C-alpha positions as CSV (number, residue, x, y, z in Angstrom):
1,M,-9.0,-24.8,-7.3
2,R,-5.5,-23.3,-6.9
3,I,-4.8,-19.6,-6.6
4,C,-1.8,-18.2,-6.9
5,V,-1.1,-14.6,-4.8
6,D,1.6,-12.9,-6.1
7,A,4.2,-12.1,-3.1
8,R,7.6,-11.5,-5.1
9,I,8.9,-9.2,-2.7
10,V,11.5,-8.4,0.1
11,G,10.8,-8.2,3.4
12,G,11.2,-5.2,4.9
13,T,11.3,-2.8,1.6
14,S,8.1,-2.6,0.3
15,G,6.0,-0.6,3.2
16,G,2.5,-0.7,2.1
17,I,2.4,-4.1,-0.5
18,E,4.2,-5.9,1.9
19,Q,1.2,-5.0,4.9
20,L,-1.3,-5.5,2.2
21,V,0.1,-9.4,1.2
22,I,0.3,-9.8,5.2
23,G,-2.9,-8.9,5.5
24,L,-4.8,-10.9,2.7
25,A,-2.9,-13.9,4.0
26,H,-4.2,-13.8,7.7
27,G,-7.7,-13.1,6.0
28,L,-7.4,-16.4,3.5
29,S,-6.0,-18.2,6.3
30,T,-9.3,-18.1,8.4
31,L,-11.3,-19.4,5.2
32,D,-12.1,-23.1,6.1
33,D,-15.3,-23.4,4.5
34,G,-13.9,-24.0,0.9
35,D,-12.1,-26.0,-1.7
36,E,-9.4,-23.4,-2.5
37,E,-5.8,-23.6,-2.1
38,Y,-3.7,-20.5,-2.1
39,H,-0.1,-20.7,-3.4
40,F,2.0,-17.3,-1.9
41,L,4.8,-17.2,-5.0
42,T,7.7,-15.6,-3.3
43,L,11.3,-14.8,-4.5
44,P,13.8,-17.9,-4.1
45,G,15.0,-17.5,-0.3
46,E,12.8,-14.6,0.5
47,D,9.9,-16.1,2.3
48,A,10.6,-15.3,6.0
49,W,8.3,-12.2,6.1
50,I,5.4,-14.1,4.8
51,L,5.6,-17.5,6.5
52,P,4.4,-16.7,10.0
53,Y,0.8,-15.5,8.7
54,L,0.4,-18.9,6.0
55,K,-1.7,-21.0,8.0
56,G,-4.7,-23.4,7.0
57,P,-5.5,-23.2,2.8
58,C,-2.1,-20.9,2.2
59,M,0.9,-22.1,1.6
60,L,4.3,-21.2,-0.2
61,L,5.1,-21.4,-4.2
62,P,8.7,-20.6,-4.3
63,A,9.3,-19.1,-7.7
64,R,12.2,-21.1,-9.5
65,K,14.2,-18.3,-10.9
66,G,12.4,-14.9,-10.4
67,I,10.8,-13.6,-13.9
68,G,12.3,-13.5,-17.0
69,R,12.1,-10.6,-19.0
70,E,12.3,-10.0,-22.9
71,S,12.0,-6.9,-25.4
72,L,8.8,-6.1,-26.7
73,V,10.6,-6.0,-30.0
74,R,11.0,-9.9,-29.4
75,R,7.5,-10.5,-27.8
76,A,5.6,-8.9,-30.5
77,T,6.4,-12.0,-32.3
78,R,5.2,-14.6,-29.9
79,R,1.7,-16.2,-31.0
80,W,0.7,-16.2,-27.6
81,V,1.1,-12.6,-26.7
82,P,-0.4,-11.0,-29.8
83,F,-1.6,-7.7,-27.5
84,A,2.3,-7.0,-27.2
85,R,2.5,-6.2,-30.9
86,E,-0.1,-3.8,-30.5
87,A,1.8,-2.1,-27.3
88,Y,4.8,-2.0,-29.3
89,H,3.7,-0.3,-32.1
90,W,2.7,2.6,-30.1
91,V,5.2,3.2,-27.6
92,S,8.1,2.4,-30.3
93,P,8.2,5.6,-32.0
94,L,8.9,7.1,-28.2
95,I,11.3,5.0,-26.9
96,G,12.6,3.1,-29.3
97,R,13.3,-0.7,-29.8
98,K,15.2,-1.5,-26.8
99,S,14.3,0.5,-24.3
100,I,11.3,-1.0,-22.2
101,S,11.2,-4.9,-21.4
102,V,7.8,-6.7,-19.9
103,P,8.3,-9.5,-17.5
104,L,7.4,-12.9,-18.4
105,S,6.2,-16.1,-16.1
106,D,9.3,-18.7,-15.5
107,G,6.7,-21.3,-15.8
108,T,6.5,-21.5,-11.7
109,V,2.8,-21.0,-12.1
110,E,1.8,-23.1,-14.9
111,D,3.6,-25.9,-13.7
112,A,2.1,-25.9,-10.2
113,G,-1.4,-26.0,-12.3
114,I,-2.7,-22.6,-10.5
115,D,-6.2,-21.8,-12.2
116,L,-5.6,-17.9,-11.3
117,I,-3.4,-15.3,-10.3
118,H,-4.0,-12.3,-8.3
119,F,-1.2,-9.6,-8.8
120,T,-0.7,-7.9,-5.6
121,F,1.1,-5.1,-6.8
122,Q,2.2,-3.3,-10.2
123,S,5.0,-5.7,-11.2
124,A,3.0,-8.3,-12.6
125,F,4.2,-10.6,-15.7
126,L,2.3,-12.0,-18.7
127,T,1.0,-15.4,-18.8
128,N,-2.4,-17.2,-20.3
129,I,-3.6,-17.9,-16.6
130,K,-6.8,-15.8,-15.5
131,S,-5.3,-12.8,-13.5
132,I,-6.4,-10.0,-10.7
133,Y,-4.3,-7.1,-11.4
134,Q,-3.7,-4.4,-8.5
135,P,-2.3,-1.2,-10.0
136,H,-2.4,0.6,-6.8
137,D,-2.3,4.2,-8.2
138,L,-1.2,6.2,-11.1
139,Q,0.9,8.3,-9.3
140,H,3.5,8.7,-12.5
141,L,0.4,10.8,-14.6
142,Y,0.1,13.5,-11.6
143,F,3.6,14.0,-10.0
144,P,6.0,12.8,-13.3
145,E,9.0,15.1,-11.5
146,F,9.2,12.1,-8.9
147,F,10.2,9.5,-11.7
148,T,12.7,9.5,-14.6
149,P,11.9,9.4,-18.2
150,R,12.4,5.8,-18.1
151,E,10.9,5.2,-14.9
152,F,7.9,7.1,-16.5
153,L,7.1,5.5,-19.8
154,A,7.8,1.7,-17.9
155,R,5.1,2.6,-15.5
156,E,2.6,3.9,-18.2
157,V,3.6,0.9,-20.7
158,L,3.4,-1.7,-18.3
159,Y,0.4,-0.5,-16.2
160,R,-1.7,0.0,-19.3
161,L,-0.3,-3.3,-20.5
162,F,-1.3,-5.5,-17.3
163,C,-4.9,-3.4,-16.6
164,E,-5.9,-4.4,-20.3
165,R,-4.6,-8.1,-19.4
166,A,-6.2,-8.5,-16.5
167,N,-9.8,-10.1,-15.9
168,I,-10.5,-8.2,-13.3
169,V,-8.6,-4.9,-12.2
170,A,-8.8,-4.8,-8.3
171,V,-8.6,-0.9,-6.3
172,V,-9.1,0.2,-3.0
173,S,-11.2,3.1,-3.6
174,N,-13.8,4.9,-5.9
175,W,-11.0,7.8,-6.2
176,V,-8.8,5.4,-7.7
177,R,-11.5,3.0,-9.6
178,E,-12.5,6.2,-11.7
179,D,-8.8,7.7,-12.2
180,I,-8.0,4.2,-13.8
181,I,-11.3,3.9,-16.0
182,A,-10.5,7.5,-17.1
183,R,-7.3,7.6,-17.7
184,Y,-6.8,4.3,-19.2
185,A,-10.4,3.6,-20.7
186,I,-10.7,0.4,-18.7
187,P,-14.4,-1.1,-18.9
188,P,-16.2,0.3,-15.8
189,E,-17.7,-3.1,-14.9
190,K,-14.0,-4.7,-15.0
191,V,-12.6,-2.6,-12.1
192,R,-13.7,-3.4,-8.5
193,V,-13.2,-1.7,-5.3
194,I,-11.7,-4.2,-2.7
195,P,-11.5,-2.1,0.4
196,Y,-8.7,-3.3,2.9
197,A,-8.4,-3.8,6.6
198,P,-6.1,-2.2,9.3
199,P,-2.7,-4.2,8.5
200,I,-1.9,-4.4,12.1
201,D,-5.1,-6.1,12.9
202,A,-3.0,-9.1,11.3
203,Y,-0.1,-8.5,14.0
204,P,0.4,-9.7,17.2
205,N,-1.3,-7.3,20.1
206,P,1.5,-5.4,22.0
207,T,1.7,-5.8,25.9
208,P,2.9,-3.4,28.6
209,D,6.2,-4.8,28.6
210,D,6.6,-4.2,24.4
211,L,5.9,-0.9,25.1
212,V,8.0,-0.3,27.0
213,R,10.9,-1.8,25.3
214,T,9.9,0.1,22.2
215,R,10.2,3.1,23.9
216,T,13.4,2.4,25.6
217,K,15.4,0.8,21.9
218,F,14.3,4.1,20.3
219,S,14.7,6.3,23.1
220,L,11.4,8.1,22.4
221,E,10.1,11.3,24.2
222,R,6.9,10.6,26.1
223,E,4.7,12.4,23.4
224,Y,5.4,12.2,19.5
225,V,3.7,12.6,16.4
226,Y,4.1,9.8,14.3
227,F,4.8,9.3,10.6
228,P,5.1,6.2,9.2
229,A,6.1,6.2,5.5
230,A,8.7,5.4,3.2
231,T,10.9,8.6,2.4
232,W,9.5,9.1,-1.2
233,G,9.5,12.6,-2.3
234,H,5.7,12.5,-2.4
235,K,5.1,11.5,1.2
236,N,5.8,15.2,2.1
237,H,7.8,14.3,4.9
238,I,9.5,17.8,4.5
239,G,6.1,19.7,4.9
240,L,5.5,18.0,8.3
241,L,8.9,19.4,9.4
242,E,8.1,22.6,8.2
243,A,4.8,22.5,10.5
244,L,7.1,21.8,13.5
245,A,9.2,24.7,12.9
246,I,6.0,26.8,12.7
247,L,4.5,25.5,15.8
248,R,8.2,26.2,17.2
249,D,8.8,30.0,15.9
250,R,4.9,30.9,16.0
251,D,3.1,29.5,18.8
252,G,6.2,28.6,21.0
253,M,5.2,24.9,20.9
254,R,8.3,22.2,20.7
255,V,6.5,19.1,19.8
256,S,8.5,16.0,18.5
257,A,8.0,13.7,16.1
258,V,8.8,10.0,15.2
259,F,9.3,8.9,11.2
260,S,9.7,5.1,10.1
261,G,9.7,3.5,7.2
262,K,12.3,2.7,4.6
263,Q,14.8,5.0,4.1
264,N,15.7,5.7,0.0
265,S,17.5,8.2,-1.8
266,Y,15.3,11.2,-1.3
267,F,15.9,10.7,2.9
268,S,19.3,12.7,2.4
269,E,17.1,15.8,1.3
270,I,14.9,15.3,4.1
271,E,17.6,15.3,6.4
272,R,19.5,18.2,4.9
273,R,16.1,19.9,5.7
274,T,15.8,19.1,9.0
275,R,19.1,20.3,10.0
276,K,18.5,23.7,8.0
277,L,15.3,23.8,10.2
278,G,16.6,23.1,13.3
279,L,14.6,20.4,14.3
280,S,17.2,17.2,14.7
281,D,16.8,17.4,18.3
282,Q,13.0,17.2,18.0
283,V,13.0,14.5,15.6
284,R,13.6,10.9,15.4
285,F,14.1,8.7,12.0
286,L,13.7,4.8,12.4
287,G,14.0,3.3,9.3
288,F,12.1,0.1,8.8
289,V,10.2,-1.3,11.6
290,S,8.9,-4.6,12.9
291,P,5.4,-5.3,13.1
292,L,5.1,-5.5,16.6
293,E,7.2,-2.4,16.8
294,L,4.9,-0.6,14.4
295,Q,2.0,-1.3,16.5
296,C,3.8,-0.2,19.5
297,L,4.7,3.2,18.0
298,Y,1.0,3.8,16.8
299,H,0.0,3.1,20.7
300,L,2.6,5.2,22.0
301,S,1.9,8.2,19.8
302,R,0.1,11.5,20.8
303,C,-1.5,11.5,17.1
304,V,-0.6,10.4,13.6
305,V,-0.5,12.9,10.9
306,I,0.1,11.9,6.9
307,P,1.2,14.9,4.7
308,T,1.2,13.1,1.6
309,K,0.2,14.8,-1.6
310,F,-0.7,11.8,-3.5
311,E,-2.4,8.2,-2.0
312,A,-4.5,5.6,-3.4
313,G,-5.4,4.4,-0.2
314,S,-3.6,4.9,3.1
315,F,-2.7,2.2,5.7
316,P,-1.3,4.7,8.4
317,V,-5.1,6.4,8.4
318,W,-6.5,2.8,9.1
319,E,-3.7,1.9,11.2
320,A,-4.1,4.8,13.4
321,F,-7.9,4.6,13.5
322,S,-7.7,0.9,14.8
323,A,-5.1,2.0,17.7
324,G,-7.4,4.5,19.1
325,V,-4.5,7.3,17.7
326,P,-6.4,10.7,16.4
327,V,-5.6,11.6,12.9
328,A,-4.7,14.7,10.6
329,C,-4.1,14.1,6.8
330,S,-4.4,15.6,3.5
331,N,-7.4,16.6,1.6
332,I,-6.1,15.3,-1.8
333,T,-7.2,12.1,-4.0
334,S,-8.6,9.5,-2.0
335,L,-8.0,10.5,1.4
336,P,-11.0,12.2,2.3
337,E,-13.2,9.1,1.1
338,Q,-11.3,7.2,3.3
339,A,-11.3,9.4,6.2
340,G,-14.1,11.2,6.2
341,E,-15.2,12.8,9.3
342,A,-12.9,10.7,11.7
343,A,-9.8,12.9,10.8
344,L,-8.7,16.7,10.4
345,L,-8.3,17.3,6.6
346,F,-5.8,20.0,5.6
347,S,-3.6,21.0,2.4
348,P,-0.6,19.2,2.2
349,D,1.0,22.3,0.3
350,R,-0.1,24.8,3.3
351,H,2.4,24.1,6.2
352,D,0.5,26.4,8.1
353,E,-2.4,24.1,8.0
354,I,-0.5,21.3,8.8
355,A,0.8,23.2,11.7
356,D,-2.7,24.2,13.0
357,A,-4.1,20.6,12.6
358,V,-0.9,19.2,14.4
359,R,-1.6,22.1,17.1
360,R,-5.0,21.2,17.6
361,L,-4.5,17.6,18.1
362,W,-1.7,18.0,20.4
363,T,-3.8,20.1,22.9
364,D,-7.7,19.6,22.1
365,E,-8.5,16.8,24.4
366,D,-12.4,16.8,23.4
367,L,-11.6,16.7,19.9
368,R,-9.0,13.9,20.5
369,K,-11.9,12.1,22.0
370,N,-14.1,13.0,19.3
371,L,-12.0,12.0,16.2
372,I,-11.2,8.6,17.9
373,G,-14.8,7.3,18.5
374,L,-15.9,8.4,14.9
375,A,-12.7,6.3,13.3
376,K,-13.7,3.4,15.9
377,S,-17.1,3.5,13.7
378,K,-15.6,4.1,10.5
379,I,-13.4,0.6,10.5
380,S,-16.2,-1.2,12.5
381,N,-16.9,-2.8,9.0
382,L,-13.6,-3.8,8.0
383,S,-11.7,-6.5,8.7
384,W,-9.2,-9.0,6.7
385,E,-11.6,-11.5,6.6
386,K,-14.0,-9.6,4.9
387,T,-11.2,-8.2,2.3
388,A,-10.2,-12.2,1.9
389,R,-13.7,-13.0,1.3
390,L,-14.5,-10.1,-1.0
391,F,-11.4,-11.5,-3.1
392,R,-13.0,-15.2,-3.2
393,S,-15.9,-14.1,-4.6
394,Q,-13.9,-12.7,-7.3
395,Y,-11.8,-15.8,-7.4
396,R,-14.6,-18.2,-7.9
397,M,-16.7,-16.1,-10.2
398,L,-13.7,-15.8,-12.5
399,S,-13.1,-19.6,-12.7
400,G,-16.9,-20.3,-13.2
401,K,-17.7,-21.5,-10.0
402,P,-20.4,-20.4,-7.6
403,E,-19.9,-17.9,-5.2
404,F,-20.4,-18.4,-1.4
405,Q,-23.5,-16.9,0.2
406,E,-21.4,-15.7,3.1
407,D,-19.0,-13.8,0.3
408,R,-21.3,-12.2,-1.7
409,A,-22.8,-10.8,1.8
410,F,-20.2,-8.8,2.0
411,F,-20.9,-6.6,-1.4
412,E,-24.5,-5.9,-0.1
């Protein structure tokens, strides 16, 4: 059986999606008890980031020329995509005839004899091959202000279309599952929760020399708060900066912070706020870092704080838990379900609450030890092998093949 895993991203630009695909490749590479082949579909010339993780039954499948696009108007006339006609009818009054286009397969997967395709992120494409689709979240419906009108409408059209088209919609938490079902009227039996493991479990473990090199390279202070995330507005970097200023002005505490992750257009606003708060000498913005450096940054930190205003599932929570670093995070969307009692929770809109959480993690050793112990227990049953087996169970079910008992056991 030939399974295609969608890996059409540019390394170093996609944050959590890249980590998911790496983790999945790591897990699938360990499965040597089946007859599956896993073909990772990559953009032309963009495979260096995934190659180290492809072993055993996993291999590359380079796309010939990327994915084509075609207007909804033209697609509505194609017999092999009849559902596009309905999509066009309801969306055309809102956007006109030429605003939104839907990606089409370039033929790579069909010519490779693929039996099923696993779309690991929102940007899927149309094909007659059976599919699993991972929309991750519907953030645009909660924070439309973070998107242009065109971006908002494109997400709404395409996410709904691909959810309806897919044989299975895979999500990381019950919160997202209920959201997808309610917002898009997707049949509940079609939406499956499949948990992820900490991405750093798929990365090489840092040595003491690695830690020293990372601290030296980035001129890190001895202790710091760490927050790894691309600089999207909803990630709320500014909320954490405001909390650091409160600690300085209210409590006389100088707490340093390190931020890593892709820096996009919103980064200029974060820099502006950093200067206005007078925090330039307390914070470091590192941009995108390598997997090994990411590991080191977790291990060297005093605590991890995640002030995001929306999260379908947080890799940094799992990564910090795995690295043995105490966590404080927002009390919104899926995070209470994910963190449970193993992290301090706060409102992302209350800067004083963020400050109080940072102060407690910074100063209370008993609390730190308790949270670290709870976190280790929380992730004890998570692994990329488990995630891979859960997905393989879905692959085989959709292909009409019997599930392996070892895979099915992970659902029980």
